[in-house]
VEXDREN-2710 file (C-alpha; in Angstrom, 1 decimal):
% VEXDREN-2710
k/r/px/py/pz
1/MET/22.7/20.9/-7.7
2/PHE/20.4/17.9/-7.2
3/PRO/17.3/17.4/-4.9
4/LYS/18.1/16.6/-1.3
5/LYS/18.9/13.0/-0.7
6/ILE/17.4/10.8/1.9
7/ASN/19.5/7.9/3.1
8/VAL/17.8/4.6/2.7
9/LEU/18.8/0.9/2.7
10/LEU/19.5/-1.3/-0.1
11/GLY/18.2/-4.7/0.1
12/LEU/19.9/-6.8/-2.6
13/VAL/21.9/-6.1/-5.7
14/LEU/19.9/-6.3/-8.9
15/LEU/20.9/-8.7/-11.7
16/GLY/18.6/-7.0/-14.2
17/ALA/17.8/-6.1/-17.7
18/ILE/17.2/-2.7/-19.4
19/CYS/14.1/-0.9/-20.4
20/LEU/12.4/2.5/-20.2
21/SER/11.0/3.1/-16.8
22/PHE/9.4/6.5/-16.6
23/SER/7.8/8.8/-19.0
24/GLY/6.8/12.3/-17.9
25/LEU/6.3/12.5/-14.2
26/LYS/4.7/9.1/-13.6
27/ALA/6.1/5.6/-13.7
28/THR/5.2/3.4/-16.6
29/ARG/7.2/0.3/-16.1
30/ILE/10.6/-1.2/-15.4
31/PHE/11.5/-4.8/-15.9
32/VAL/14.5/-6.2/-14.1
33/SER/15.2/-9.9/-14.1
34/ALA/16.4/-12.2/-11.3
35/VAL/15.6/-9.8/-8.5
36/PRO/15.0/-11.6/-5.2
37/THR/11.5/-11.1/-3.8
38/ASP/10.3/-10.8/-0.2
39/THR/6.8/-12.0/0.7
40/VAL/4.7/-9.9/3.0
41/GLN/1.6/-11.3/4.7
42/ALA/-0.8/-8.8/6.2
43/CYS/-4.3/-8.8/7.6
44/GLY/-7.0/-6.5/6.5
45/THR/-7.4/-4.3/3.5
46/SER/-4.1/-2.5/3.5
47/ALA/-0.4/-2.8/4.4
48/ILE/2.5/-0.3/4.9
49/LEU/5.7/-1.3/3.0
50/ASN/9.0/0.2/4.2
51/THR/12.5/0.6/2.9
52/SER/15.5/0.3/5.2
53/ALA/18.4/2.7/5.4
54/VAL/22.1/2.1/4.3
55/ALA/24.9/4.5/3.9
56/GLY/25.7/5.5/0.3
57/TYR/22.2/5.1/-1.2
58/SER/19.3/7.5/-1.3
59/ASN/16.3/8.8/-3.2
60/PRO/13.8/5.9/-2.6
61/ILE/11.2/5.5/-5.3
62/TRP/8.4/3.0/-5.6
63/ASN/6.8/1.2/-8.5
64/ASN/4.0/3.8/-8.8
65/GLY/6.5/6.7/-9.0
66/SER/5.9/7.9/-5.4
67/THR/8.9/8.7/-3.3
68/GLY/9.7/8.3/0.4
69/THR/10.6/5.5/2.7
70/SER/7.1/3.9/3.0
71/MET/4.1/3.2/0.8
72/THR/0.6/2.0/1.7
73/VAL/-0.8/-0.7/-0.6
74/THR/-4.5/-1.7/-0.7
75/SER/-4.4/-4.9/-2.7
76/SER/-2.4/-8.1/-3.0
77/GLY/0.2/-8.1/-5.7
78/ASP/3.8/-7.4/-6.6
79/TYR/5.5/-4.1/-5.7
80/TRP/9.1/-2.8/-5.6
81/TRP/11.2/0.0/-4.2
82/GLN/14.4/1.2/-5.7
83/LEU/17.4/3.1/-4.4
84/THR/20.0/5.2/-6.2
85/GLY/23.7/5.5/-5.3
86/THR/26.0/8.4/-6.0
87/SER/26.0/9.6/-9.6
88/VAL/29.3/8.9/-11.4
89/MET/28.7/11.8/-13.8
90/ALA/30.5/15.2/-13.9
91/ASN/28.4/18.4/-14.2
92/GLY/25.1/16.6/-14.7
93/ASP/23.3/19.8/-13.5
94/PHE/25.3/22.0/-15.9
95/SER/26.4/24.3/-13.0
96/ALA/29.9/24.5/-14.6
97/SER/29.3/26.8/-17.5
98/THR/32.5/27.3/-19.4
99/THR/33.7/27.6/-23.0
100/SER/35.9/24.5/-22.6
101/SER/34.4/21.0/-23.2
102/THR/36.9/19.6/-20.7
103/THR/35.6/21.7/-17.8
104/ARG/32.0/21.4/-19.0
105/GLY/32.4/17.7/-18.4
106/PHE/30.8/16.5/-21.6
107/THR/31.1/16.6/-25.4
108/SER/28.6/17.1/-28.2
109/ALA/28.3/16.7/-32.0
110/TYR/26.5/20.0/-31.9
111/THR/28.2/23.4/-32.0
112/TYR/28.7/25.2/-28.7
113/LYS/27.5/28.8/-28.5
114/SER/27.9/31.3/-25.7
115/THR/25.9/34.5/-25.1
116/SER/28.8/36.4/-26.6
117/SER/29.0/34.3/-29.8
118/THR/28.5/36.0/-33.1
119/CYS/25.7/34.7/-35.4
120/ILE/25.9/36.5/-38.8
121/GLY/22.5/36.6/-40.4
122/CYS/20.7/35.1/-37.5
123/CYS/17.2/36.2/-36.9
124/CYS/16.6/35.6/-33.3
125/GLY/19.8/35.0/-31.2
126/VAL/22.9/32.9/-30.9
127/LEU/20.9/29.6/-31.1
128/SER/19.1/30.6/-34.3
129/GLN/20.8/27.8/-36.2
130/GLU/20.0/24.1/-36.0
131/GLY/22.6/21.9/-34.4
132/THR/23.7/24.4/-31.8
133/TYR/23.6/24.4/-28.0
134/ALA/24.5/26.6/-25.0
135/ILE/24.4/26.5/-21.2
136/ASN/22.3/29.3/-19.7
137/THR/19.7/30.1/-17.0
138/ASN/17.0/31.0/-19.5
139/PRO/16.4/29.8/-23.1
140/HIS/14.9/33.1/-24.0
141/ASN/18.3/34.7/-23.5
142/LEU/19.6/32.7/-26.5
143/HIS/16.6/32.8/-28.9
144/THR/13.8/35.3/-28.9
145/ASN/11.3/32.6/-29.9
146/PHE/12.3/30.2/-27.1
147/ALA/10.2/30.1/-23.8
148/SER/11.3/32.1/-20.8
149/MET/11.7/29.5/-18.0
150/GLY/13.9/28.3/-15.2
151/ASP/16.1/25.2/-14.9
152/HIS/14.8/22.0/-13.2
153/THR/17.3/21.9/-10.3
154/THR/16.5/25.2/-8.6
155/GLY/14.6/27.3/-11.1
156/THR/17.5/29.8/-11.3
157/GLY/20.5/27.6/-12.3
158/ASN/22.0/26.5/-15.5
159/MET/20.6/24.0/-18.1
160/LEU/21.6/22.7/-21.5
161/ILE/19.6/24.5/-24.2
162/VAL/19.5/23.0/-27.7
163/ASN/18.3/23.9/-31.1
164/GLY/18.0/20.4/-32.5
165/ALA/19.7/19.2/-35.7
166/SER/17.6/17.7/-38.5
167/VAL/19.9/14.7/-38.7
168/ALA/19.0/11.5/-36.9
169/ASN/21.6/9.8/-34.6
170/THR/23.4/13.0/-33.9
171/THR/24.9/13.1/-30.3
172/VAL/23.5/16.0/-28.3
173/TRP/25.4/15.2/-25.1
174/ALA/28.0/12.5/-24.3
175/GLU/30.3/11.7/-21.4
176/ASN/32.7/8.9/-20.6
177/ILE/31.9/7.2/-17.3
178/ASN/33.5/4.4/-15.3
179/VAL/31.4/1.4/-14.6
180/GLN/31.8/-1.7/-12.5
181/ALA/31.1/-5.2/-13.8
182/ASN/27.8/-7.0/-12.9
183/THR/26.1/-3.8/-11.6
184/ASP/22.8/-2.2/-12.4
185/TYR/22.8/1.5/-13.2
186/VAL/20.0/4.1/-13.7
187/PHE/20.4/6.6/-16.5
188/SER/18.0/9.5/-16.1
189/VAL/17.3/13.0/-17.4
190/TRP/14.9/15.9/-17.1
191/ILE/13.8/17.4/-20.5
192/ALA/11.5/20.3/-21.3
193/SER/10.5/21.8/-24.7
194/VAL/11.4/25.5/-25.2
195/ASN/9.4/25.6/-28.5
196/PRO/6.1/23.7/-28.9
197/ALA/6.8/22.8/-32.5
198/ALA/8.1/19.3/-33.3
199/PRO/9.1/18.3/-29.8
200/ALA/12.4/16.6/-29.3
201/GLN/12.8/12.9/-29.8
202/LEU/15.9/11.6/-28.0
203/GLN/17.5/8.2/-27.3
204/PHE/19.6/7.0/-24.4
205/SER/22.8/5.4/-25.6
206/ILE/25.5/3.4/-23.9
207/ASP/28.7/2.3/-25.6
208/GLY/27.2/3.3/-29.0
209/ALA/24.1/1.1/-28.5
210/PRO/20.6/2.5/-28.2
211/LEU/19.0/2.0/-24.8
212/GLY/15.2/1.9/-24.0
213/SER/12.5/3.6/-26.0
214/THR/12.5/6.9/-27.8
215/ILE/12.0/9.9/-25.4
216/THR/9.5/12.4/-26.7
217/ALA/9.3/15.8/-25.0
218/SER/5.9/17.6/-24.3
219/THR/4.4/20.2/-26.7
220/THR/4.0/22.3/-23.5
221/THR/7.0/24.6/-23.1
222/GLY/8.6/24.8/-19.7
223/LEU/7.2/21.5/-18.5
224/TRP/10.0/19.4/-17.1
225/GLN/9.6/15.7/-17.6
226/TYR/11.5/12.9/-16.1
227/PHE/12.8/10.0/-18.2
228/THR/14.9/7.1/-17.0
229/THR/16.1/3.7/-18.0
230/THR/18.1/0.9/-16.3
231/TRP/21.2/-0.9/-17.6
232/ASN/23.2/-3.8/-16.4
233/SER/27.0/-3.7/-17.1
234/GLY/27.4/-7.5/-17.3
235/SER/31.0/-8.4/-17.7
236/ARG/32.0/-4.9/-18.8
237/SER/34.0/-2.5/-16.6
238/GLY/36.1/0.6/-17.0
239/SER/35.3/3.6/-19.1
240/LEU/32.3/3.6/-21.4
241/PRO/30.6/6.4/-23.4
242/ILE/27.0/7.3/-22.5
243/ALA/25.0/9.7/-24.6
244/LEU/21.7/11.4/-25.5
245/VAL/21.1/11.1/-29.2
246/ASN/18.8/13.1/-31.4
247/GLN/16.2/11.2/-33.4
248/ASN/14.1/14.1/-34.7
249/ILE/14.7/15.1/-38.3
250/ILE/12.4/18.1/-38.4
251/ALA/14.2/21.4/-38.6
252/ASN/11.3/23.7/-37.6
253/GLY/11.1/23.0/-33.9
254/ASN/13.0/20.3/-32.0
255/ASP/14.1/22.9/-29.5
256/PHE/14.5/21.7/-25.9
257/ALA/16.3/22.0/-22.6
258/VAL/18.1/19.2/-20.6
259/ASP/18.9/19.2/-16.9
260/ASP/20.0/17.0/-14.0
261/ILE/21.4/14.0/-15.9
262/VAL/22.2/11.1/-13.6
263/PHE/24.1/7.9/-14.1
264/ALA/24.3/6.0/-10.9
265/PRO/24.3/2.4/-9.5
266/VAL/20.7/1.4/-8.6
267/TYR/19.2/-1.4/-6.5
268/ARG/15.7/-2.7/-6.1
269/LYS/13.8/-4.9/-3.7
270/ASN/10.7/-6.7/-5.0
271/ILE/7.9/-7.4/-2.6
272/HIS/5.0/-9.8/-3.0
273/VAL/2.1/-8.7/-0.9
274/VAL/-0.7/-11.0/0.3
275/LEU/-3.6/-9.3/2.0
276/ASN/-5.6/-11.8/4.0
277/PRO/-9.2/-10.9/5.0
278/LEU/-10.0/-10.4/8.7
279/PRO/-12.4/-13.1/10.0
280/VAL/-15.9/-11.8/10.6
281/LEU/-17.4/-13.3/13.8
282/SER/-21.1/-13.4/14.3
283/LEU/-22.8/-14.3/17.6
284/THR/-26.4/-15.1/18.6
285/GLY/-27.9/-13.5/21.6
286/PRO/-28.8/-12.4/24.1
287/ASN/-29.0/-16.0/25.4
288/SER/-30.3/-17.5/28.6
289/ALA/-30.0/-20.9/30.3
290/CYS/-30.6/-22.7/33.5
291/GLY/-27.6/-23.6/35.5
292/SER/-24.9/-23.2/32.8
293/TYR/-24.4/-22.2/29.2
294/ASP/-22.0/-23.4/26.5
295/LEU/-20.5/-20.1/25.0
296/THR/-19.6/-22.0/21.8
297/LYS/-23.3/-22.3/21.1
298/THR/-23.5/-18.6/20.5
299/ILE/-21.0/-18.6/17.7
300/VAL/-22.6/-18.7/14.3
301/GLY/-20.7/-21.3/12.2
302/TYR/-18.5/-22.5/15.1
303/ASP/-15.4/-24.1/13.4
304/PRO/-12.6/-25.0/15.8
305/SER/-10.6/-26.8/13.0
306/THR/-10.2/-23.4/11.2
307/TYR/-10.3/-20.9/14.0
308/THR/-8.9/-20.5/17.5
309/TYR/-11.4/-18.8/19.8
310/VAL/-10.6/-16.6/22.8
311/PHE/-13.3/-16.1/25.4
312/LYS/-13.4/-13.3/28.1
313/ASP/-15.8/-12.6/31.0
314/SER/-17.3/-9.2/31.9
315/ASN/-14.1/-8.2/33.7
316/GLY/-11.8/-9.0/30.7
317/ASN/-10.5/-12.2/32.2
318/VAL/-9.7/-15.0/29.7
319/ILE/-11.9/-18.1/30.1
320/SER/-10.4/-21.5/29.3
321/ASN/-12.1/-23.4/26.5
322/THR/-13.2/-26.0/29.0
323/ASN/-14.9/-23.4/31.3
324/ALA/-16.3/-21.6/28.2
325/GLY/-18.3/-24.7/27.6
326/ALA/-20.2/-24.4/30.9
327/ILE/-20.3/-20.8/32.2
328/THR/-22.4/-20.4/35.4
329/GLN/-22.4/-16.6/35.8
330/THR/-24.7/-14.0/34.2
331/GLY/-22.7/-11.4/32.3
332/THR/-21.4/-9.8/29.1
333/TYR/-18.9/-12.1/27.3
334/THR/-16.5/-11.2/24.6
335/ILE/-15.3/-13.6/21.9
336/THR/-12.7/-13.3/19.1
337/GLU/-11.7/-15.8/16.5
338/GLN/-8.2/-16.2/14.8
339/ASN/-7.7/-17.9/11.5
340/LYS/-5.1/-20.7/12.2
341/GLN/-3.6/-20.4/8.7
342/THR/-3.3/-16.7/8.3
343/GLY/-3.1/-15.6/11.9
344/CYS/-5.7/-12.9/11.2
345/THR/-8.0/-12.1/14.1
346/SER/-11.6/-10.9/14.0
347/ALA/-12.8/-7.8/15.8
348/PRO/-14.1/-8.7/19.3
349/VAL/-17.8/-9.3/19.6
350/GLN/-19.9/-9.3/22.7
351/THR/-23.0/-11.3/23.8
352/ILE/-25.1/-11.2/26.9
353/VAL/-25.8/-14.5/28.7
354/THR/-28.3/-14.8/31.6
355/ILE/-28.0/-17.8/33.8
356/THR/-30.9/-18.8/36.0
357/PRO/-29.8/-21.1/38.8
358/ASN/-31.3/-24.5/38.8
359/PRO/-34.0/-25.0/41.5
360/PRO/-33.0/-27.1/44.5
361/LYS/-33.9/-30.7/44.2
362/PRO/-36.8/-31.6/46.3
363/GLY/-36.0/-33.4/49.5
364/ILE/-36.9/-37.1/49.9
365/ALA/-38.5/-37.9/53.2
366/SER/-37.2/-41.0/55.0
367/SER/-39.6/-43.8/55.7
END
């Protein structure tokens, strides 16, 4: 059971590198090399960036950790959106709770316990001993000192519940997955502490090699945190082992829950945004003249080499530049200016011009 997916487009396949991308609920950073970049030019103080839809990919996420098919940005800079394909994992949400590691879909170096397991000399439940795990809907059902909490997926489903071993590099969870060559993948997991003491320290691993930075769970029990890393398969293809590995060596504590593990192809589009300022047009006025008036004279800092000007009369009719240089009618005139390089246009500004007709020329009497 995973969150509802939203179909979105992929732009281009990543050719990237690996690193930790999110810690907790907010994005920290992801670095992926050789990703093509689109440039977006916009006018004003903000721009709306959009993903596009394509079948087979979903769950759009942006560089700031927000989700959805659009994001509003308020400054120039570099942004990205990322899409996730179908997870290639089995039972990543632990909905299949069985005593068989085959049907559970994963293996572990820890000892599996069920609610009916015997635990001779145990103080607090079947998960009293370090290096044991179970699949259940509530950690408190397995250890009386563990928090009572729901899973991440629905709040009522299964999760992997672990009493961590005090031995570093012990595999908590592992699965063999099939990968394609030259493809980027996202490896993500939700983790919550079930005991506040000595929070879990875990490591992503692929084909026996550590991946990304150490994951540290919160000291707040029941707080689900999202961790993810990206990995490029390079020339490798076929079946490879992926794992979550314990790095905490403290026996008192190191108790945690895991849910909604995903390993899926991932794609990203980088976007370079340039926000160009809107021109600010200033006019003098009201103005008056005898006979005719040059509207360009009312423009403060008139600069026809940088801007294109549009003139309109009181009725909204466009006046040619030639006629704007010698208007003969009194009225309210509207002017806008557009930057020739950026294409950004100012807000329209009005000015009042009063034209006084020239007096008739005196007649000349014939001799």
